[in-house]
Structures are given as C-alpha cells and as structure tokens.
N, CA, C and O of each residue as an XYZ file, in Angstrom:
900
protein
N      19.626     14.715     10.520
C      19.473     14.022     11.797
C      18.679     12.741     11.588
O      17.841     12.654     10.690
N      18.952     11.752     12.427
C      18.365     10.429     12.215
C      16.855     10.448     12.288
O      16.204      9.722     11.537
N      16.265     11.259     13.175
C      14.813     11.247     13.303
C      14.128     11.920     12.120
O      12.905     11.847     11.996
N      14.901     12.579     11.241
C      14.337     13.172     10.031
C      14.563     12.311      8.796
O      14.216     12.719      7.687
N      15.142     11.120      8.973
C      15.455     10.273      7.832
C      14.188      9.758      7.154
O      13.191      9.443      7.803
N      14.264      9.684      5.838
C      13.231      9.031      5.038
C      13.932      7.973      4.205
O      14.900      8.266      3.503
N      13.439      6.731      4.285
C      14.067      5.590      3.625
C      13.208      5.087      2.479
O      12.002      4.902      2.643
N      13.820      4.860      1.308
C      13.181      4.088      0.256
C      13.287      2.613      0.624
O      14.326      2.160      1.102
N      12.212      1.870      0.399
C      12.214      0.424      0.628
C      11.689     -0.243     -0.629
O      10.545     -0.017     -1.025
N      12.520     -1.063     -1.258
C      12.122     -1.638     -2.535
C      13.043     -2.780     -2.942
O      14.195     -2.843     -2.512
N      12.526     -3.686     -3.778
C      13.398     -4.637     -4.460
C      13.863     -4.011     -5.767
O      13.167     -3.165     -6.330
N      15.024     -4.414     -6.252
C      15.495     -3.901     -7.540
C      16.398     -4.915     -8.213
O      17.248     -5.538     -7.577
N      16.194     -5.068     -9.522
C      17.088     -5.880    -10.342
C      17.457     -5.139    -11.620
O      18.224     -5.645    -12.440
N      16.913     -3.944    -11.785
C      17.158     -3.128    -12.976
C      18.300     -2.164    -12.658
O      18.074     -1.004    -12.314
N      19.521     -2.663    -12.780
C      20.692     -1.876    -12.399
C      20.821     -0.595    -13.218
O      21.188      0.450    -12.682
N      20.527     -0.670    -14.497
C      20.620      0.513    -15.347
C      19.703      1.626    -14.846
O      20.097      2.791    -14.794
N      18.480      1.255    -14.480
C      17.545      2.250    -13.975
C      17.953      2.745    -12.593
O      17.878      3.941    -12.310
N      18.384      1.823    -11.733
C      18.806      2.214    -10.388
C      19.948      3.220    -10.435
O      20.014      4.127     -9.606
N      20.835      3.063    -11.388
C      21.945      4.008    -11.526
C      21.472      5.400    -11.914
O      22.174      6.384    -11.683
N      20.279      5.487    -12.505
C      19.697      6.785    -12.852
C      18.906      7.384    -11.694
O      19.018      8.575    -11.404
N      18.105      6.544    -11.035
C      17.162      7.070    -10.042
C      17.727      7.162     -8.634
O      17.492      8.157     -7.948
N      18.463      6.159     -8.187
C      18.929      6.133     -6.795
C      19.763      7.365     -6.436
O      19.544      7.944     -5.371
N      20.711      7.790     -7.280
C      21.464      9.003     -6.928
C      20.587     10.244     -6.789
O      20.891     11.134     -5.993
N      19.502     10.308     -7.558
C      18.599     11.462     -7.449
C      17.915     11.491     -6.087
O      17.754     12.560     -5.499
N      17.512     10.327     -5.580
C      16.924     10.259     -4.241
C      17.956     10.657     -3.184
O      17.654     11.410     -2.259
N      19.160     10.146     -3.335
C      20.198     10.452     -2.340
C      20.562     11.930     -2.347
O      20.861     12.503     -1.299
N      20.538     12.549     -3.525
C      20.816     13.983     -3.597
C      19.816     14.795     -2.783
O      20.135     15.876     -2.287
N      18.612     14.268     -2.653
C      17.555     14.948     -1.891
C      17.551     14.536     -0.419
O      16.692     14.975      0.345
N      18.501     13.697     -0.022
C      18.639     13.351      1.389
C      17.995     12.056      1.825
O      17.970     11.751      3.017
N      17.469     11.282      0.876
C      16.855      9.995      1.216
C      17.932      8.929      1.415
O      19.029      9.031      0.864
N      17.612      7.920      2.198
C      18.423      6.725      2.305
C      17.691      5.592      1.591
O      16.470      5.634      1.439
N      18.437      4.585      1.155
C      17.869      3.545      0.305
C      18.142      2.163      0.881
O      19.291      1.775      1.090
N      17.053      1.422      1.134
C      17.124      0.023      1.559
C      16.576     -0.824      0.421
O      15.481     -0.567     -0.078
N      17.339     -1.838      0.008
C      16.998     -2.526     -1.228
C      17.294     -4.022     -1.132
O      18.297     -4.434     -0.549
N      16.401     -4.830     -1.717
C      16.627     -6.259     -1.888
C      17.008     -6.498     -3.340
O      16.294     -6.076     -4.250
N      18.150     -7.183     -3.565
C      18.664     -7.337     -4.918
C      19.100     -8.778     -5.169
O      19.348     -9.524     -4.222
N      19.193     -9.173     -6.439
C      19.758    -10.485     -6.756
C      21.211    -10.569     -6.287
O      21.955     -9.591     -6.358
N      21.596    -11.736     -5.813
C      22.956    -11.914     -5.307
C      24.014    -11.524     -6.332
O      25.047    -10.959     -5.974
N      23.765    -11.821     -7.597
C      24.759    -11.568     -8.635
C      25.028    -10.073     -8.839
O      26.033     -9.698     -9.444
N      24.129     -9.222     -8.333
C      24.291     -7.780     -8.517
C      24.711     -7.069     -7.221
O      24.723     -5.839     -7.158
N      25.048     -7.837     -6.210
C      25.349     -7.256     -4.900
C      26.444     -6.199     -4.979
O      26.286     -5.110     -4.427
N      27.531     -6.492     -5.642
C      28.638     -5.539     -5.718
C      28.247     -4.262     -6.451
O      28.692     -3.172     -6.092
N      27.417     -4.399     -7.475
C      26.993     -3.225     -8.244
C      26.088     -2.308     -7.435
O      26.160     -1.086     -7.560
N      25.233     -2.905     -6.604
C      24.290     -2.105     -5.820
C      24.894     -1.562     -4.522
O      24.334     -0.648     -3.917
N      26.013     -2.106     -4.098
C      26.571     -1.726     -2.796
C      26.800     -0.225     -2.678
O      26.530      0.364     -1.631
N      27.293      0.390     -3.736
C      27.592      1.820     -3.682
C      26.359      2.699     -3.894
O      26.411      3.911     -3.687
N      25.251      2.081     -4.309
C      24.025      2.836     -4.591
C      23.057      2.865     -3.413
O      22.097      3.635     -3.420
N      23.302      2.031     -2.400
C      22.327      1.833     -1.327
C      22.947      2.040      0.046
O      24.168      2.080      0.196
N      22.082      2.171      1.041
C      22.517      2.320      2.427
C      22.263      1.050      3.239
O      22.891      0.831      4.274
N      21.342      0.220      2.764
C      21.047     -1.072      3.383
C      20.752     -2.053      2.260
O      19.819     -1.852      1.483
N      21.544     -3.108      2.174
C      21.427     -4.057      1.075
C      21.102     -5.440      1.626
O      21.766     -5.930      2.539
N      20.063     -6.068      1.054
C      19.659     -7.423      1.424
C      19.665     -8.268      0.158
O      19.178     -7.827     -0.883
N      20.209     -9.471      0.237
C      20.295    -10.345     -0.928
C      19.078    -11.263     -1.027
O      18.560    -11.740     -0.017
N      18.635    -11.501     -2.257
C      17.452    -12.337     -2.485
C      17.603    -13.744     -1.926
O      16.613    -14.385     -1.574
N      18.831    -14.220     -1.843
C      19.057    -15.600     -1.393
C      18.560    -15.833      0.026
O      18.315    -16.974      0.418
N      18.411    -14.768      0.794
C      17.894    -14.932      2.157
C      16.471    -15.490      2.127
O      16.017    -16.098      3.096
N      15.769    -15.280      1.004
C      14.398    -15.777      0.843
C      14.338    -17.002     -0.060
O      13.268    -17.578     -0.260
N      15.476    -17.397     -0.603
C      15.472    -18.461     -1.598
C      15.070    -17.964     -2.966
O      14.604    -18.740     -3.800
N      15.248    -16.668     -3.205
C      14.880    -16.064     -4.488
C      13.865    -14.953     -4.292
O      13.326    -14.774     -3.200
N      13.613    -14.215     -5.352
C      12.689    -13.083     -5.285
C      11.272    -13.544     -4.937
O      10.767    -14.513     -5.504
N      10.637    -12.836     -3.996
C       9.315    -13.239     -3.508
C       8.216    -12.222     -3.796
O       7.118    -12.323     -3.247
N       8.505    -11.239     -4.658
C       7.484    -10.255     -5.005
C       7.645     -8.951     -4.251
O       8.348     -8.878     -3.243
N       6.971     -7.908     -4.764
C       7.097     -6.558     -4.197
C       6.563     -6.445     -2.768
O       7.271     -5.908     -1.916
N       5.351     -6.922     -2.456
C       4.842     -6.749     -1.087
C       5.718     -7.393     -0.014
O       6.020     -6.762      0.998
N       6.126     -8.642     -0.228
C       6.956     -9.304      0.774
C       8.299     -8.601      0.922
O       8.832     -8.503      2.027
N       8.840     -8.118     -0.174
C      10.123     -7.413     -0.125
C      10.006     -6.131      0.684
O      10.831     -5.863      1.557
N       8.984     -5.345      0.393
C       8.790     -4.084      1.117
C       8.533     -4.350      2.596
O       9.100     -3.677      3.457
N       7.683     -5.324      2.893
C       7.373     -5.622      4.293
C       8.615     -6.074      5.058
O       8.805     -5.702      6.216
N       9.447     -6.867      4.416
C      10.676     -7.321      5.077
C      11.566     -6.129      5.422
O      12.093     -6.048      6.532
N      11.732     -5.222      4.496
C      12.564     -4.049      4.738
C      11.921     -3.128      5.777
O      12.619     -2.540      6.603
N      10.607     -3.003      5.737
C       9.914     -2.193      6.745
C      10.161     -2.740      8.146
O      10.311     -1.976      9.100
N      10.202     -4.059      8.265
C      10.473     -4.657      9.570
C      11.890     -4.345     10.038
O      12.116     -4.086     11.220
N      12.835     -4.369      9.114
C      14.206     -4.002      9.469
C      14.303     -2.542      9.901
O      15.152     -2.173     10.713
N      13.417     -1.722      9.344
C      13.432     -0.279      9.609
C      12.246      0.149     10.464
O      11.770      1.278     10.346
N      11.768     -0.743     11.321
C      10.525     -0.480     12.049
C      10.610      0.706     12.999
O       9.577      1.226     13.420
N      11.808      1.142     13.342
C      11.959      2.285     14.236
C      12.114      3.604     13.480
O      12.196      4.661     14.106
N      12.156      3.563     12.153
C      12.301      4.781     11.361
C      10.931      5.432     11.146
O       9.939      4.741     10.916
N      10.888      6.734     11.220
C       9.616      7.454     11.126
C       8.874      7.189      9.824
O       7.676      6.906      9.836
N       9.587      7.278      8.693
C       8.915      7.213      7.394
C       9.737      6.407      6.408
O      10.956      6.561      6.324
N       9.053      5.536      5.654
C       9.659      4.883      4.498
C       8.789      5.173      3.278
O       7.601      5.474      3.398
N       9.400      5.077      2.113
C       8.678      5.233      0.846
C       8.718      3.899      0.124
O       9.795      3.393     -0.191
N       7.554      3.328     -0.139
C       7.447      2.049     -0.844
C       7.216      2.337     -2.326
O       6.121      2.728     -2.731
N       8.252      2.140     -3.122
C       8.138      2.526     -4.527
C       8.886      1.530     -5.395
O       9.199      0.428     -4.946
N       9.177      1.909     -6.638
C       9.929      1.082     -7.561
C      11.212      1.776     -7.965
O      11.381      2.974     -7.740
N      12.118      1.014     -8.565
C      13.401      1.605     -8.945
C      13.307      2.490    -10.180
O      14.302      3.088    -10.587
N      12.123      2.582    -10.781
C      11.923      3.443    -11.947
C      11.178      4.727    -11.582
O      10.507      5.325    -12.424
N      11.301      5.142    -10.330
C      10.652      6.360     -9.861
C      11.684      7.361     -9.362
O      12.747      6.993     -8.862
N      11.340      8.639     -9.511
C      12.214      9.727     -9.106
C      11.578     10.506     -7.952
O      10.355     10.512     -7.813
N      12.388     11.155     -7.131
C      11.829     11.950     -6.030
C      11.203     13.248     -6.521
O      11.515     13.724     -7.613
N      10.324     13.812     -5.713
C       9.812     15.137     -6.024
C      10.999     16.096     -6.120
O      11.843     16.121     -5.224
N      11.076     16.887     -7.196
C      12.256     17.732     -7.409
C      12.306     18.998     -6.561
O      13.337     19.668     -6.509
N      11.217     19.323     -5.907
C      11.129     20.631     -5.253
C      11.385     20.632     -3.748
O      11.462     21.694     -3.130
N      11.516     19.440     -3.159
C      11.693     19.355     -1.707
C      12.802     18.383     -1.342
O      13.042     17.392     -2.031
N      13.469     18.694     -0.241
C      14.396     17.756      0.372
C      13.596     16.753      1.212
O      12.467     17.032      1.614
N      14.184     15.600      1.470
C      13.502     14.570      2.250
C      13.069     15.090      3.617
O      11.949     14.823      4.052
N      13.938     15.824      4.297
C      13.604     16.280      5.651
C      12.456     17.282      5.645
O      11.716     17.376      6.624
N      12.298     18.035      4.552
C      11.188     18.980      4.466
C       9.850     18.256      4.360
O       8.873     18.645      5.001
N       9.811     17.209      3.554
C       8.572     16.438      3.420
C       8.308     15.606      4.666
O       7.155     15.352      5.012
N       9.373     15.177      5.343
C       9.217     14.490      6.629
C       8.474     15.404      7.605
O       7.554     14.963      8.293
N       8.863     16.647      7.662
C       8.227     17.599      8.572
C       6.772     17.834      8.188
O       5.903     17.890      9.058
N       6.496     17.972      6.886
C       5.115     18.163      6.435
C       4.250     16.960      6.807
O       3.112     17.115      7.250
N       4.794     15.780      6.625
C       4.074     14.540      6.930
C       3.709     14.483      8.413
O       2.542     14.294      8.757
N       4.688     14.642      9.280
C       4.431     14.487     10.718
C       3.545     15.598     11.260
O       2.787     15.382     12.205
N       3.634     16.769     10.677
C       2.740     17.860     11.108
C       1.305     17.587     10.661
O       0.365     17.817     11.422
N       1.135     17.103      9.443
C      -0.210     16.849      8.929
C      -0.923     15.782      9.749
O      -2.087     15.949     10.115
N      -0.223     14.682     10.039
C      -0.842     13.568     10.754
C      -0.714     13.685     12.270
O      -1.314     12.897     13.002
N       0.052     14.648     12.745
C       0.284     14.759     14.179
C       1.078     13.584     14.702
O       0.921     13.179     15.854
N       1.938     13.034     13.845
C       2.720     11.848     14.196
C       2.995     11.033     12.952
O       3.209     11.588     11.874
N       2.991      9.725     13.094
C       3.349      8.859     11.968
C       2.258      7.851     11.600
O       2.528      6.899     10.867
N       1.043      8.041     12.091
C      -0.065      7.159     11.711
C      -0.683      7.706     10.427
O      -1.717      8.374     10.456
N      -0.035      7.412      9.305
C      -0.546      7.956      8.058
C       0.161      7.419      6.831
O       1.227      6.809      6.909
N      -0.479      7.670      5.681
C       0.053      7.324      4.367
C      -0.085      8.557      3.485
O      -1.174      9.119      3.362
N       1.003      8.972      2.879
C       0.994     10.126      1.976
C       1.372      9.658      0.578
O       2.408      9.021      0.388
N       0.521      9.978     -0.406
C       0.797      9.576     -1.785
C       0.887     10.799     -2.695
O      -0.119     11.469     -2.929
N       2.084     11.098     -3.214
C       2.193     12.156     -4.223
C       1.389     11.789     -5.473
O       1.462     10.656     -5.949
N       0.624     12.744     -6.004
C      -0.274     12.466     -7.125
C      -0.086     13.440     -8.274
O      -0.944     13.542     -9.152
N       1.039     14.161     -8.273
C       1.252     15.154     -9.317
C       1.633     14.574    -10.657
O       1.403     15.209    -11.687
N       2.221     13.364    -10.676
C       2.594     12.709    -11.918
C       1.406     11.905    -12.412
O       1.152     10.800    -11.932
N       0.685     12.455    -13.362
C      -0.545     11.822    -13.837
C      -0.219     10.724    -14.844
O      -0.078     10.969    -16.042
N      -0.106      9.512    -14.320
C       0.236      8.350    -15.148
C      -0.557      7.149    -14.663
O      -0.791      6.987    -13.466
N      -0.970      6.306    -15.606
C      -1.710      5.105    -15.236
C      -3.039      5.449    -14.581
O      -3.761      6.331    -15.046
N      -3.355      4.755    -13.507
C      -4.637      4.980    -12.847
C      -4.742      6.384    -12.258
O      -5.845      6.896    -12.067
N      -3.596      7.010    -11.969
C      -3.629      8.366    -11.429
C      -4.157      9.364    -12.466
O      -4.589     10.461    -12.112
N      -4.121      8.983    -13.738
C      -4.625      9.850    -14.808
C      -6.030      9.451    -15.249
O      -6.554      9.988    -16.225
N      -6.636      8.510    -14.531
C      -7.942      7.957    -14.914
C      -8.927      8.127    -13.762
O      -8.824      7.447    -12.741
N      -9.871      9.030    -13.932
C     -10.812      9.325    -12.853
C     -11.733      8.159    -12.525
O     -12.237      8.071    -11.405
N     -11.963      7.262    -13.481
C     -12.893      6.146    -13.261
C     -12.176      4.870    -12.837
O     -12.825      3.851    -12.598
N     -10.847      4.908    -12.740
C     -10.080      3.716    -12.371
C      -9.933      3.600    -10.858
O     -10.063      4.587    -10.133
N      -9.662      2.390    -10.392
C      -9.257      2.185     -9.011
C      -7.939      2.914     -8.793
O      -7.007      2.759     -9.583
N      -7.852      3.703     -7.735
C      -6.646      4.488     -7.489
C      -5.632      3.682     -6.679
O      -5.971      2.670     -6.066
N      -4.371      4.153     -6.688
C      -3.295      3.387     -6.072
C      -2.414      4.264     -5.184
O      -2.402      5.490     -5.298
N      -1.689      3.604     -4.311
C      -0.574      4.213     -3.581
C       0.690      3.535     -4.093
O       1.251      2.665     -3.427
N       1.130      3.935     -5.275
C       2.218      3.258     -5.956
C       3.605      3.711     -5.553
O       4.597      3.060     -5.882
N       3.682      4.836     -4.834
C       4.978      5.323     -4.330
C       4.719      6.007     -2.991
O       5.030      7.182     -2.794
N       4.145      5.238     -2.087
C       3.554      5.775     -0.859
C       4.582      6.051      0.235
O       5.538      5.300      0.429
N       4.353      7.138      0.931
C       5.069      7.457      2.163
C       4.312      6.801      3.309
O       3.132      7.080      3.520
N       4.989      5.935      4.043
C       4.352      5.139      5.091
C       4.933      5.508      6.449
O       6.123      5.319      6.702
N       4.082      6.033      7.312
C       4.519      6.393      8.651
C       4.733      5.169      9.529
O       4.109      4.127      9.327
N       5.617      5.309     10.499
C       5.988      4.191     11.371
C       4.782      3.574     12.061
O       4.631      2.352     12.056
N       3.931      4.383     12.647
C       2.809      3.824     13.395
C       1.837      3.104     12.466
O       1.297      2.058     12.826
N       1.610      3.652     11.284
C       0.711      2.992     10.333
C       1.271      1.640      9.917
O       0.580      0.627     10.020
N       2.510      1.612      9.451
C       3.030      0.358      8.904
C       3.259     -0.708      9.975
O       3.225     -1.902      9.675
N       3.492     -0.291     11.215
C       3.674     -1.271     12.280
C       2.355     -1.793     12.839
O       2.336     -2.822     13.515
N       1.248     -1.094     12.564
C      -0.032     -1.478     13.146
C      -1.024     -2.062     12.137
O      -1.845     -2.906     12.496
N      -0.953     -1.613     10.871
C      -1.956     -2.027      9.890
C      -1.825     -3.518      9.592
O      -0.786     -4.133      9.834
N      -2.916     -4.084      9.055
C      -2.956     -5.523      8.730
C      -2.589     -6.377      9.944
O      -1.886     -7.382      9.842
N      -3.098     -5.932     11.096
C      -2.849     -6.631     12.363
C      -1.356     -6.795     12.643
O      -0.916     -7.786     13.227
N      -0.598     -5.799     12.212
C       0.828     -5.792     12.489
C       1.668     -6.645     11.555
O       2.843     -6.891     11.830
N       1.077     -7.101     10.446
C       1.789     -7.998      9.535
C       2.588     -7.258      8.462
O       3.258     -7.888      7.644
N       2.520     -5.929      8.462
C       3.217     -5.141      7.443
C       2.237     -4.341      6.617
O       1.055     -4.683      6.562
N       2.703     -3.276      5.966
C       1.789     -2.367      5.271
C       1.207     -2.899      3.972
O       0.166     -2.414      3.529
N       1.852     -3.890      3.342
C       1.348     -4.436      2.080
C       0.839     -5.862      2.288
O       1.453     -6.660      2.995
N      -0.299     -6.163      1.656
C      -0.895     -7.490      1.800
C      -0.092     -8.485      0.969
O       0.033     -8.317     -0.244
N       0.451     -9.513      1.606
C       1.454    -10.362      0.969
C       0.898    -11.441      0.058
O       1.677    -12.162     -0.566
N      -0.414    -11.580     -0.044
C      -0.965    -12.537     -1.015
C      -0.767    -12.048     -2.450
O      -0.796    -12.844     -3.389
N      -0.568    -10.750     -2.617
C      -0.261    -10.219     -3.945
C       1.216    -10.443     -4.249
O       2.048    -10.493     -3.343
N       1.532    -10.577     -5.540
C       2.936    -10.652     -5.956
C       3.434     -9.271     -6.354
O       4.527     -8.859     -5.966
N       2.631     -8.566     -7.126
C       3.001     -7.228     -7.583
C       1.744     -6.381     -7.792
O       1.492     -5.423     -7.061
N       0.975     -6.752     -8.792
C      -0.218     -5.977     -9.131
C      -1.240     -5.989     -7.991
O      -1.418     -6.991     -7.298
N      -1.904     -4.840     -7.822
C      -3.013     -4.625     -6.891
C      -2.604     -4.501     -5.427
O      -3.454     -4.189     -4.593
N      -1.353     -4.731     -5.085
C      -0.943     -4.486     -3.703
C      -1.056     -3.004     -3.377
O      -1.454     -2.633     -2.273
N      -0.704     -2.158     -4.344
C      -0.793     -0.712     -4.114
C      -2.234     -0.212     -4.180
O      -2.564      0.826     -3.606
N      -3.089     -0.956     -4.884
C      -4.516     -0.612     -4.927
C      -5.154     -0.886     -3.570
O      -5.910     -0.062     -3.056
N      -4.850     -2.042     -2.994
C      -5.371     -2.346     -1.663
C      -4.830     -1.373     -0.620
O      -5.573     -0.939      0.261
N      -3.559     -1.029     -0.707
C      -2.995     -0.079      0.249
C      -3.774      1.233      0.233
O      -4.063      1.790      1.292
N      -4.114      1.728     -0.945
C      -4.910      2.951     -1.068
C      -6.241      2.804     -0.331
O      -6.619      3.667      0.461
N      -6.939      1.714     -0.595
C      -8.258      1.512     -0.008
C      -8.194      1.316      1.510
O      -9.051      1.820      2.235
N      -7.191      0.593      1.988
C      -7.073      0.343      3.423
C      -6.716      1.630      4.162
O      -7.270      1.910      5.225
N      -5.792      2.415      3.602
C      -5.448      3.697      4.225
C      -6.654      4.626      4.237
O      -6.888      5.338      5.214
N      -7.417      4.616      3.150
C      -8.631      5.428      3.071
C      -9.650      4.970      4.106
O     -10.280      5.791      4.772
N      -9.806      3.670      4.237
C     -10.764      3.108      5.200
C     -10.459      3.545      6.625
O     -11.367      3.831      7.405
N      -9.197      3.592      6.952
C      -8.792      3.965      8.308
C      -8.689      5.478      8.514
O      -8.388      5.933      9.617
N      -8.936      6.255      7.462
C      -8.843      7.709      7.576
C      -7.412      8.203      7.689
O      -7.152      9.240      8.298
N      -6.476      7.455      7.096
C      -5.054      7.773      7.228
C      -4.405      8.163      5.908
O      -3.178      8.139      5.808
N      -5.186      8.523      4.891
C      -4.630      8.773      3.562
C      -4.585     10.266      3.248
O      -5.574     10.982      3.408
N      -3.415     10.717      2.798
C      -3.217     12.108      2.376
C      -2.735     12.093      0.928
O      -1.603     11.695      0.655
N      -3.586     12.524      0.003
C      -3.240     12.611     -1.410
C      -2.650     13.988     -1.675
O      -3.260     15.008     -1.353
N      -1.440     14.010     -2.272
C      -0.727     15.260     -2.514
C      -0.621     15.530     -4.016
O       0.317     15.074     -4.670
N      -1.578     16.266     -4.549
C      -1.515     16.636     -5.958
C      -0.405     17.621     -6.262
O      -0.047     17.826     -7.422
N       0.142     18.234     -5.215
C       1.208     19.219     -5.398
C       2.598     18.582     -5.407
O       3.589     19.275     -5.635
N       2.684     17.288     -5.165
C       3.964     16.578     -5.177
C       4.004     15.608     -6.347
O       2.985     15.021     -6.712
N       5.180     15.442     -6.931
C       5.315     14.562     -8.093
C       6.532     13.669     -7.944
O       7.656     14.153     -7.814
N       6.304     12.359     -7.964
C       7.377     11.373     -7.997
C       7.288     10.673     -9.354
O       6.584      9.674     -9.502
N       7.998     11.199    -10.324
C       7.864     10.766    -11.711
C       8.152      9.276    -11.863
O       9.144      8.763    -11.346
N       7.256      8.590    -12.589
C       7.367      7.152    -12.808
C       7.852      6.895    -14.235
O       7.093      7.048    -15.192
N       9.115      6.505    -14.370
C       9.694      6.222    -15.687
C       9.381      4.777    -16.089
O      10.286      3.977    -16.325
N       8.099      4.462    -16.160
C       7.626      3.110    -16.456
C       8.077      2.668    -17.850
O       8.265      3.499    -18.738
N       8.251      1.359    -18.036
C       8.741      0.834    -19.311
C       7.789      1.122    -20.467
O       8.215      1.121    -21.622
N       6.500      1.370    -20.182
C       5.567      1.730    -21.249
C       5.633      3.215    -21.577
O       4.993      3.682    -22.519
N       6.390      3.930    -20.813
C       6.500      5.388    -20.950
C       7.890      5.804    -21.418
O       8.051      6.791    -22.135
N       8.885      5.039    -21.002
C      10.282      5.305    -21.337
C      10.845      4.076    -22.051
O      10.560      2.944    -21.661
N      11.629      4.294    -23.074
C      12.197      3.174    -23.835
C      13.248      2.457    -22.986
O      14.260      3.049    -22.611
N      13.001      1.183    -22.688
C      13.962      0.373    -21.948
C      13.690     -1.101    -22.229
O      12.565     -1.491    -22.539
N      14.722     -1.898    -22.117
C      14.628     -3.321    -22.436
C      14.294     -4.188    -21.225
O      13.840     -5.321    -21.382
N      14.514     -3.668    -20.024
C      14.317     -4.480    -18.816
C      12.858     -4.874    -18.640
O      11.954     -4.073    -18.880
N      12.637     -6.119    -18.219
C      11.296     -6.594    -17.901
C      11.299     -7.137    -16.475
O      12.153     -7.955    -16.133
N      10.370     -6.700    -15.645
C      10.352     -7.146    -14.246
C       9.959     -8.612    -14.111
O       9.368     -9.199    -15.017
N      10.299     -9.190    -12.962
C       9.983    -10.591    -12.688
C       8.562    -10.685    -12.130
O       8.352    -10.646    -10.918
N       7.604    -10.809    -13.031
C       6.193    -10.921    -12.654
C       5.644    -12.187    -13.310
O       5.691    -12.302    -14.535
N       5.133    -13.127    -12.542
C       4.627    -14.383    -13.121
C       3.501    -14.143    -14.111
O       2.718    -13.205    -13.957
N       3.421    -14.987    -15.119
C       2.331    -14.906    -16.070
C       0.975    -15.042    -15.381
O       0.801    -15.874    -14.491
N       0.033    -14.229    -15.797
C      -1.303    -14.288    -15.211
C      -1.447    -13.559    -13.897
O      -2.498    -13.636    -13.260
N      -0.395    -12.840    -13.468
C      -0.453    -12.182    -12.159
C      -1.562    -11.148    -12.080
O      -2.246    -11.042    -11.062
N      -1.744    -10.377    -13.162
C      -2.757     -9.317    -13.128
C      -4.147     -9.907    -12.928
O      -4.915     -9.407    -12.107
N      -4.478    -10.956    -13.660
C      -5.805    -11.561    -13.549
C      -6.012    -12.191    -12.168
O      -7.064    -12.025    -11.551
N      -5.001    -12.911    -11.698
C      -5.103    -13.544    -10.374
C      -5.233    -12.483     -9.284
O      -6.037    -12.621     -8.361
N      -4.428    -11.416     -9.401
C      -4.456    -10.359     -8.392
C      -5.780     -9.609     -8.402
O      -6.279     -9.206     -7.352
N      -6.349     -9.421     -9.595
C      -7.637     -8.726     -9.696
C      -8.723     -9.524     -8.991
O      -9.562     -8.947     -8.299
N      -8.720    -10.842     -9.155
C      -9.712    -11.675     -8.463
C      -9.535    -11.590     -6.952
O     -10.512    -11.485     -6.211
N      -8.294    -11.636     -6.502
C      -8.009    -11.535     -5.072
C      -8.451    -10.188     -4.531
O      -9.075    -10.113     -3.472
N      -8.129     -9.129     -5.252
C      -8.509     -7.783     -4.811
C     -10.026     -7.623     -4.751
O     -10.560     -7.109     -3.769
N     -10.711     -8.058     -5.791
C     -12.171     -7.920     -5.818
C     -12.803     -8.667     -4.647
O     -13.733     -8.167     -4.013
N     -12.296     -9.863     -4.365
C     -12.845    -10.630     -3.241
C     -12.575     -9.929     -1.913
O     -13.470     -9.806     -1.077
N     -11.349     -9.473     -1.725
C     -11.016     -8.823     -0.455
C     -11.766     -7.502     -0.284
O     -12.183     -7.156      0.821
N     -11.933     -6.774     -1.375
C     -12.673     -5.514     -1.291
C     -14.132     -5.768     -0.917
O     -14.699     -5.056     -0.088
N     -14.738     -6.789     -1.534
C     -16.136     -7.124     -1.241
C     -16.312     -7.523      0.216
O     -17.375     -7.320      0.802
N     -15.254     -8.096      0.796
C     -15.310     -8.540      2.194
C     -14.812     -7.471      3.172
O     -14.714     -7.724      4.372
N     -14.497     -6.270      2.654
C     -14.041     -5.199      3.526
C     -12.585     -5.290      3.912
O     -12.178     -4.758      4.945
N     -11.793     -5.963      3.090
C     -10.351     -6.172      3.343
C     -10.123     -6.800      4.721
O      -9.634     -6.146      5.642
N     -10.482     -8.072      4.844
C     -10.352     -8.754      6.135
C      -8.918     -8.761      6.647
O      -7.962     -8.851      5.877
N      -8.795     -8.663      7.955
C      -7.525     -8.682      8.690
C      -6.649     -7.457      8.384
O      -5.434     -7.495      8.579
N      -7.273     -6.378      7.907
C      -6.510     -5.149      7.655
C      -6.599     -4.170      8.823
O      -6.193     -3.014      8.705
N      -7.126     -4.634      9.938
C      -7.319     -3.746     11.087
C      -5.981     -3.227     11.645
O      -4.928     -3.842     11.476
N      -6.071     -2.082     12.310
C      -4.938     -1.519     13.021
C      -4.860     -2.154     14.425
O      -5.861     -2.237     15.137
N      -3.684     -2.586     14.794
C      -3.485     -3.083     16.149
C      -3.645     -1.942     17.148
O      -3.515     -2.155     18.354
C-alpha cells in the first residue's frame, strides 16, 4: 500500500554497482528515486521508479543537494532512505515491516533511524564522529529540519553531510540507532571495484572545517519549523 512505501533517494553513476544493489532493495519492497547522468538514463530506467537527469541542475551537484531535491519530490511519502548505490538493504525485513517499526517507535514520522549493524568506517570506531550514512528519514523530520530547507545541509558536497545529520537528529531528540539492523556498505575500500565517485579534490579537508565550525556554533539554522 502507498502509505507503507519506503523510497531510496540517491544520486548514482556507478551502473555496475546499481545493477547489484537496486534489485535487492526492490526485492524487499523498496522503491527507488535516483538522479543519474543523462548518458545513463536508458540503463537506469529499468532499475528505478523515479528517474531525474543531472542536466536539470547543469551537472552533478553533490550528495546533499541530490537527496534534498528528491526528498522534495517525495515530500508526501512517509519515509525515505538517504544512502549510496553501494549499499544493500537489511536482509531480515521487508520495507513495510521496518516502516511499521519506525512509525510506532516515533509515534509518527518525526524521526531518523540509522541501522548500525554493519560495523564499517566510523561505525566501527568508538572514538570517531558517528554518522547517519544510510538514514531512514521520516516525512515530518525532513520537511521541518534545517528550517524546512531539507534534511541534509547543502554546503557539503559529500563528506560530513551524514555526520551533521547524526548530530542534528541527536540534538532534536529524533535519532534511533538500530544495532540490530544492517545495511551492508560495499565501499570501494572494502570491495574490489574500479569506479571512483565524483568528489572534488580537497573535499574532506574543506568539509571538516565547515563541520567543525558549524558544530562549534550549534549547527546554526538547523531548527525544526
């Protein structure tokens, strides 16, 4: 049923990986909204339920802007998952089952749920800044957070957007960490693959400075409407 739908929202240019992961999400009942390069439109058409071409933006604009754009298109949907094309769904639940768990836990859709069973990267490091790298975003949260500008802070290109999301959701008391759920991340440092994402040189250093400044200031303009 439509009110039980859970949508993936993500940009993708790694067709080889998408052909592995997207069908696994669909098998579990998820729908997929994706921003892709124009040259790959025909290849992605059969893999997705909502397809947006990069040319609408004049080219790829980074993960946060891509996710926020798709969230706006899907603003009436209860839950979206903001992740990457190299991630797999939790193998033990259907989308509608986790939708029910989410809405029961939060008493609605003002919440963020992050599966934490796949211990990789910062999730495997107790002293690291934690992230919401494959977050379930409820409708009320994503439509209200950051003064209604979208769930991800758009000054980031890629790195640290998920770190800020974790901290902002935590600040508002809307974060549910699920150690019992696992969305496996087939990251290029973990799985042998040739694809390299479109991330500008120096992004990590620039993003770290931006994050540190915003954190010190209490993440300005992250209020809920």
